[in-house]
C-alpha positions in Angstrom: 111.7 -70.6 74.6 111.1 -66.8 74.4 114.7 -66.2 75.4 115.9 -68.3 72.5 113.6 -66.4 70.1 115.0 -63.0 71.3 118.6 -64.3 71.1 117.9 -65.5 67.5 116.6 -62.0 66.6 119.6 -60.3 68.1 122.1 -62.6 66.5 120.4 -62.3 63.1 120.2 -58.5 63.5 124.0 -58.3 64.1 124.8 -60.6 61.3 122.7 -58.7 58.8 124.1 -55.4 60.1 127.7 -56.7 59.7 126.9 -58.0 56.2 125.6 -54.6 55.2 128.3 -52.6 57.0 125.8 -51.0 59.5 127.2 -52.3 62.8 127.4 -48.7 64.1 123.7 -48.2 63.5 122.8 -51.3 65.5 125.1 -50.1 68.4 123.5 -46.7 68.3 120.0 -48.1 68.3 120.8 -50.4 71.2 122.1 -47.4 73.3 119.1 -45.3 72.2 116.7 -48.1 73.2 118.4 -48.4 76.6 118.2 -44.6 77.1 114.5 -44.6 76.2 113.8 -47.5 78.5 115.4 -45.7 81.5 113.5 -42.5 80.6 110.2 -44.2 80.5 110.8 -46.0 83.8 111.6 -42.8 85.5 108.4 -41.3 84.1 106.4 -44.3 85.4 107.9 -44.3 88.9 106.2 -41.1 90.0 102.7 -42.1 88.9 103.1 -45.7 90.2 104.4 -44.5 93.6 101.5 -42.0 93.8 98.9 -44.7 93.1 100.5 -47.3 95.3 100.4 -44.7 98.1 96.7 -44.1 97.3 96.2 -47.8 97.4 97.8 -48.0 100.9 95.7 -45.1 102.1 92.6 -46.9 100.7 93.7 -50.1 102.4 94.2 -48.3 105.8 90.9 -46.5 105.4 89.1 -49.8 104.8 88.1 -49.1 101.2 89.7 -52.3 99.9 88.0 -54.4 102.5 84.7 -52.9 101.5 85.5 -53.6 97.9 86.4 -57.1 98.8 83.0 -57.5 100.5 81.3 -56.4 97.3 83.4 -58.9 95.4 82.8 -61.8 97.8 79.6 -63.1 96.1 81.3 -62.9 92.6 84.4 -64.7 93.9 82.2 -67.4 95.5 80.4 -67.9 92.2 83.6 -68.0 90.2 85.5 -70.3 92.6 82.9 -72.8 93.9 85.5 -75.4 94.7 87.4 -73.2 97.1 86.3 -73.6 100.8 84.4 -70.6 102.2 87.0 -69.4 104.6 90.1 -70.5 102.8 93.0 -67.9 102.6 93.0 -68.2 98.8 89.8 -66.3 98.6 91.3 -63.3 100.5 94.2 -63.2 98.1 91.9 -63.6 95.1 89.8 -60.6 96.3 92.9 -58.5 96.9 94.2 -59.4 93.5 90.9 -58.5 91.8 90.6 -55.2 93.8 94.1 -54.1 92.8 93.5 -55.0 89.1 90.2 -53.1 89.1 92.0 -50.0 90.4 94.6 -50.5 87.6 97.5 -51.4 89.9 98.8 -54.5 88.2 102.1 -54.3 90.0 100.4 -54.4 93.3 98.1 -57.2 92.1 100.9 -59.5 91.1 102.1 -60.5 94.6 98.5 -61.2 95.6 97.9 -63.3 92.5 101.1 -65.3 93.3 100.0 -65.9 96.8 96.5 -66.9 95.6 98.0 -69.4 93.2 100.2 -70.9 96.0 97.1 -71.3 98.2 95.1 -72.9 95.3 98.0 -75.3 94.6 97.6 -76.6 98.2 94.0 -77.5 97.3 95.0 -79.0 94.0 94.8 -82.8 94.0 96.9 -83.2 90.9 100.1 -81.1 91.6 101.3 -81.4 88.0 98.1 -80.0 86.4 96.5 -76.6 87.0 93.1 -76.9 88.8 90.0 -75.3 87.4 90.2 -72.6 90.1 93.8 -71.8 89.1 92.7 -71.5 85.4 89.9 -69.2 86.4 92.2 -67.0 88.4 94.7 -66.8 85.5 91.9 -65.9 83.1 90.5 -63.2 85.4 94.0 -61.8 86.2 94.8 -61.6 82.5 91.6 -60.0 81.3 90.7 -58.0 84.5 88.2 -55.2 84.3 90.0 -51.9 85.0 88.5 -48.7 86.2 91.7 -46.6 86.3 94.4 -47.7 83.9 97.2 -46.0 85.9 100.1 -47.5 84.0 98.8 -46.5 80.6 98.0 -43.0 81.9 101.6 -42.8 83.2 103.0 -43.8 79.8 100.8 -41.3 78.0 101.9 -38.5 80.5 105.5 -39.5 80.0 105.1 -39.0 76.2 103.4 -35.6 76.7 99.8 -36.6 75.8 97.4 -33.7 75.7 94.8 -35.7 77.6 96.4 -38.8 79.1 93.2 -39.8 81.0 91.0 -39.8 78.0 91.5 -43.6 77.6 89.6 -44.3 80.9 86.2 -44.9 79.2 87.5 -47.0 76.3 89.7 -49.0 78.7 86.7 -49.7 80.9 84.6 -50.9 78.0 87.4 -53.0 76.5 88.3 -54.7 79.8 84.7 -55.3 80.7 84.3 -57.1 77.4 87.5 -59.1 77.9 86.5 -60.1 81.4 83.0 -61.2 80.3 84.6 -63.2 77.5 87.1 -64.8 79.9 84.4 -65.8 82.3 82.2 -67.2 79.5 85.0 -69.3 78.0 86.0 -70.5 81.5 82.5 -71.6 82.2 82.1 -73.3 78.8 85.5 -75.1 79.2 84.6 -76.3 82.7 81.3 -77.7 81.5 82.9 -79.4 78.5 85.5 -81.0 80.7 83.2 -82.1 83.4 82.3 -85.8 83.5 78.9 -86.8 82.0 76.6 -87.8 84.7 75.2 -91.4 84.5 71.7 -92.0 83.1 69.0 -92.7 85.7 66.8 -95.7 85.5 
């Protein structure tokens, strides 16, 4: 559906430009946009490679495993339906650890693997399970200590202090994560069957 929306915008843009005799301006804007996209990507590569390397060092040093140990009680609380030693929990903790460190690109493969493992536990294969919905909510709203991608973008555009957003990002993502958990808990309770009356 999104592809059709973008196609609509592009076609309408060309029609309006042709109607007003500004086809050259549209062509120039397309080339300028492509050039800016490539420039931004090159600027991001260096920072992302650095942080992915740091992530690998942290993983080899055992920092991620220690962070996963700290996250284990939280994960057990948020995903009560997942068996204790199921592989999905490991992928969930890896996904959360990467998101906390601001490495969304590194978190994505772990999130996909976690979803695949949760799908194996899902009784109704055509409908997302509560655990899958919880993971999606957490992955979307994840609390972030170091917003590496945003810092990289700010550095690429010559920000005077690209890291000044760390504090506000931490507050914003903490609020979004708390809101996601509260909504997830409320939705689970509202969708749970009403227990029968005793007596």
